[in-house]
N, C-alpha and C positions, 0 to 999 in steps of 0.2 A: 333273599339269602333265608335257605332252612335252616335250623339250628343244627343238621345234620352235618351239614356240608360247612357250619360256619366254626363248626368246634375246634376242627385241627387247624384252621387260619389262627382262629384265638390262642389256641394253643402253641402254635409255632411265636406269634408274636410275644407272647407272654414269658415264653424263655428266652426271646432275644434282647428285650427290655429286662428281663432279670442279670441277664449277661455281663451288659453291658454297665449297669450301677452299680452304686453301691446294697447291699445288703440291708435289711431294715435294721437288723441288730446296731450295724456299724450309723447307719442314720440318726437312730437313738442315741448311742452313744455321743454322733457329733451334738446332737442339739443338745443332751444335758451339758457335754463341757461348754458349748456356749454360755448357758443361762447361770452355770456355775461363776463363769470367770466375766460375765459380763459387767458393765458398771454401777455401782450403786443409784436409784433411783431410776434406771431404762426399765422401762415397760412395754408390753405387748410381744407377742411371738413372734421370734425372731428370724431370718428367713432361712436358717441352716433347721427349725423344725419344721417347716412348713408340707413337709411331709409327715409326718408323723400325725397318728390317728388322737384325734382329740381324747379320747378317754385315755390315752397314753401320756401324751399332752400333758394333762393338769397332775399327773404322779409324778412324771417326770419333773416340772417347776416345783411340786411339792419336797421333793426328793431334795434339789438344786437349794432351795430357801432353806433347809435343816442344815445343808452340810454348810452353804455361804456362814449360817448362823453359829457354827461349832457345834450341832447339836448331835451327831455322829463321832460315832465307834472308830477305831483304826479299821475296823471292815465296814465302814461305810455307811452302818445299822444304825438308825435312831438310836441314840441313849436318853432316855428319860432322866438321866442324872446330871447328864451335862445341859438339858435343858431348866433343868430346878436350879442348879448351880447360878445358871445365865440370869433366871428370874433374881435371885436373891442377890446379883450383886447392882440389881437395877435400883 
């Protein structure tokens, strides 16, 4: 199959798949939620995160860990102050 004739078929297949499934943003949000709520000590990449790109998964996992530790502010951003308070308690 030539590339010229394959492109319309690939584009149609891509559009069909995109309309049937979740958006990437929804997949990322679900993955993050699973990581935040999973039991302590559970490791490995959850099934909900299987479609998340590896680079994105690392960032999401780190963000979820910071939230679980209580190191985020009311807007979900990392708070160095909260991290230092937590370290002082230990």
